[in-house]
N, C-alpha and C positions, 0 to 999 in steps of 0.2 A: 903730289907728283906736279901741281898747279904752282908750288913755292919755285920750281925748278925755270916755269915757263918764263921770262920777263915780259912779252908782248904776243900777239896772235901773229905778229910779222916772223917771230922766229921760228915758226910750225913751217915746214917744209913738206906737203903731202906725198904721198908714195904713190906709185902707180896711175890708175885713173882715180885717186880720190880727190876731195874737192874740200875746201875748206870755206865754209861761209857764216855770216851772220844775219839773224832774222831784224829786220826794218823794224824798228820797235813803234807800235801804235801807239796814239796819243793816247794819254792818262785823262784828260779833259775832252767831254763831251762837247759840240757844237754851240748845246744851251748851257754852257759852263759849271757843269757836274763832273766832279773827280770821281775817275773808276782805280778803285785798289789795283795796284799790278795785281794781285796772284788772281782775281776777278778780271782781267781785261785778257780778251779774246789773243789767241797766238795770232802773229799775221804771218800769212803765207809767203810773202814775198820776202826776199834776200840779197844781200851784195855780198858776191862773191868777193873771197879775200886772198884765198892763196889757192893755185891748181898744181897738180901732180903733172911729170911727163907723161903719161899715157902708159900701155901695157902691151907687150908683143902678142902679137895674133898667134894662132900655131902656124900659120904660112910665115912668120918671122917678121910680119910686117908692123908699124910702129901704129897702135891707134890713138890719136890725140883725144884729151877731151874737148868737148864740144863748146866749154865756155872758157873764159878765161877773167884773171881781176879785174874787178869793178865792174863787171857785168852783174846786170839786175837779173833776178831767177825768183821760177815760182814753185815753192817746193811742195812735198805733200804736207795731211797734217801730222804723220807719224813720220819716224824713221831717223838714221845718222844716229853719229854719237856725239853725245855733248860735254863739251869743254869748257871748262868757268877760268878764265884768264881774268884778274885782277878786278872781281864780280860783273863781269862782261859773259854772256854766254853765246858761243860758238857752235858749230856743227861741223863734225866730218862725215863727208859722204860719197857714195860713188857716182861719178858722172850719169851713170844711169840711173840714178834714183833720182833726178832732178825731172821737173816736169815739162817745163818750159822756160825759154828764156826771153826777156821781155825788153820789148823794142821801146824805148823813147821818142 
């Protein structure tokens, strides 16, 4: 499937889903020691790449996601559906799974 997807920009999430990419943890410690990628801790910070239009409540009201493309967010340690595109990993998750929006 990933061979059909040329870039993350071509993915348009549906309903209240959000496409995010974890911010990469530096692979070198402050003292100069390199950490192998598979041993590096997962970062819970991510950047929002794309956002779905929202979902319709039982009252017929459109509920829009609370984040938008470009926002920095805090993710739970597990969750979301991983998508690999050109050796980069993205997560597709529901807006309600995102823990917080990070203000800079």
